[in-house]
C-alpha positions as CSV (number, residue, x, y, z in Angstrom):
1,X,-37.9,42.9,41.8
2,X,-37.8,42.5,38.0
3,X,-34.6,41.0,36.6
4,X,-33.4,42.8,33.6
5,X,-31.9,40.9,30.7
6,X,-28.7,42.0,29.0
7,X,-29.3,44.2,25.9
8,X,-29.1,42.2,22.7
9,X,-29.2,44.3,19.6
10,X,-31.4,43.1,16.8
11,X,-29.5,42.2,13.6
12,X,-31.0,43.8,10.5
13,X,-28.1,43.2,8.2
14,X,-26.7,40.1,6.6
15,X,-23.3,40.7,8.2
16,X,-21.6,37.6,9.6
17,X,-20.5,37.3,13.2
18,X,-17.1,38.7,14.1
19,X,-14.1,36.5,14.1
20,X,-13.8,37.0,17.9
21,X,-17.4,35.7,18.4
22,X,-16.8,32.8,16.2
23,X,-13.6,31.8,18.0
24,X,-15.2,32.1,21.4
25,X,-18.1,29.9,20.3
26,X,-15.7,27.3,18.9
27,X,-13.6,27.4,22.1
28,X,-16.7,26.9,24.3
29,X,-17.9,24.0,22.2
30,X,-14.4,22.4,22.4
31,X,-14.3,22.7,26.2
32,X,-17.8,21.3,26.6
33,X,-17.0,18.3,24.4
34,X,-13.7,17.6,26.3
35,X,-15.7,17.9,29.5
36,X,-18.0,15.1,28.2
37,X,-14.9,13.1,27.4
38,X,-13.6,13.4,31.0
39,X,-17.1,12.4,32.2
40,X,-16.8,9.2,30.0
41,X,-13.4,8.4,31.5
42,X,-14.7,8.9,35.1
43,X,-17.9,6.9,34.4
44,X,-15.8,4.0,32.9
45,X,-13.5,4.0,35.9
46,X,-16.5,4.0,38.3
47,X,-18.3,1.2,36.4
48,X,-15.2,-1.0,36.4
49,X,-14.5,-0.3,40.1
50,X,-18.1,-1.0,41.1
51,X,-18.3,-4.2,38.9
52,X,-21.6,-2.8,37.4
53,X,-24.1,-5.1,35.8
54,X,-24.0,-5.1,32.0
55,X,-20.4,-3.9,32.1
56,X,-19.8,-5.4,28.6
57,X,-22.3,-2.8,27.2
58,X,-21.3,0.3,29.2
59,X,-17.6,0.0,29.0
60,X,-17.4,0.0,25.1
61,X,-19.8,3.0,25.1
62,X,-17.5,4.9,27.4
63,X,-14.5,3.9,25.3
64,X,-16.2,5.0,22.2
65,X,-16.9,8.4,23.8
66,X,-13.3,8.7,24.9
67,X,-12.0,8.0,21.4
68,X,-14.6,9.8,19.2
69,X,-15.3,12.9,21.2
70,X,-11.8,14.3,21.1
71,X,-11.6,13.7,17.3
72,X,-14.9,15.5,16.8
73,X,-14.0,18.3,19.2
74,X,-10.9,19.1,17.2
75,X,-12.7,19.0,13.9
76,X,-15.5,21.3,15.1
77,X,-13.1,23.7,16.9
78,X,-11.1,24.2,13.6
79,X,-14.3,24.5,11.5
80,X,-15.0,28.1,10.3
81,X,-17.7,29.3,8.1
82,X,-16.6,29.9,4.5
83,X,-15.5,33.4,3.7
84,X,-17.9,35.3,1.4
85,X,-16.5,36.5,-1.9
86,X,-16.4,40.2,-2.2
87,X,-19.8,41.6,-3.2
88,X,-18.5,43.6,-6.2
89,X,-16.6,40.6,-7.5
90,X,-19.8,38.7,-7.9
91,X,-21.3,41.4,-10.1
92,X,-18.4,41.2,-12.5
93,X,-18.1,37.4,-12.6
94,X,-21.9,36.8,-13.0
95,X,-21.8,37.8,-16.7
96,X,-21.3,34.9,-19.1
97,X,-18.6,35.5,-21.6
98,X,-18.8,34.6,-25.2
99,X,-17.4,31.2,-26.1
100,X,-15.2,32.6,-28.8
101,X,-12.7,35.4,-28.0
102,X,-13.2,38.5,-30.2
103,X,-9.7,38.2,-31.8
104,X,-10.6,34.8,-33.3
105,X,-12.9,36.5,-35.8
106,X,-11.6,37.4,-39.2
107,X,-11.5,41.0,-40.3
108,X,-14.7,40.5,-42.4
109,X,-16.6,39.0,-39.6
110,X,-15.8,41.7,-37.0
111,X,-18.3,44.5,-36.7
112,X,-17.1,47.9,-37.8
113,X,-18.0,51.1,-36.1
114,X,-18.6,54.0,-38.4
115,X,-17.7,57.4,-36.9
116,X,-19.3,60.4,-38.5
117,X,-17.3,63.6,-38.1
118,X,-19.0,66.7,-39.3
119,X,-16.9,69.8,-40.1
């Protein structure tokens, strides 16, 4: 019997992932990191209870994991990719403007348009 894989569409656009997908991914990462923290707490308790050799090495490592992992988990859970600016806004802002505004020119320096009106 051949096991079928779930259908995964191929992305052919530059569209970003939906906010729901991003949130789900961050939640899974947070739960995984907090699970590792719980494992550090349990491992530290077992090592102390069993009076393990090299306890002076293992216990600080577990304590470091218990302190740093929650901090990193919160930072990564709140981290979102930056929002893209609107595509049309980039077209208008990409032009470089003149350094001097047009009103700073004197009347003689301003270019004049000549309009020909034929009767």
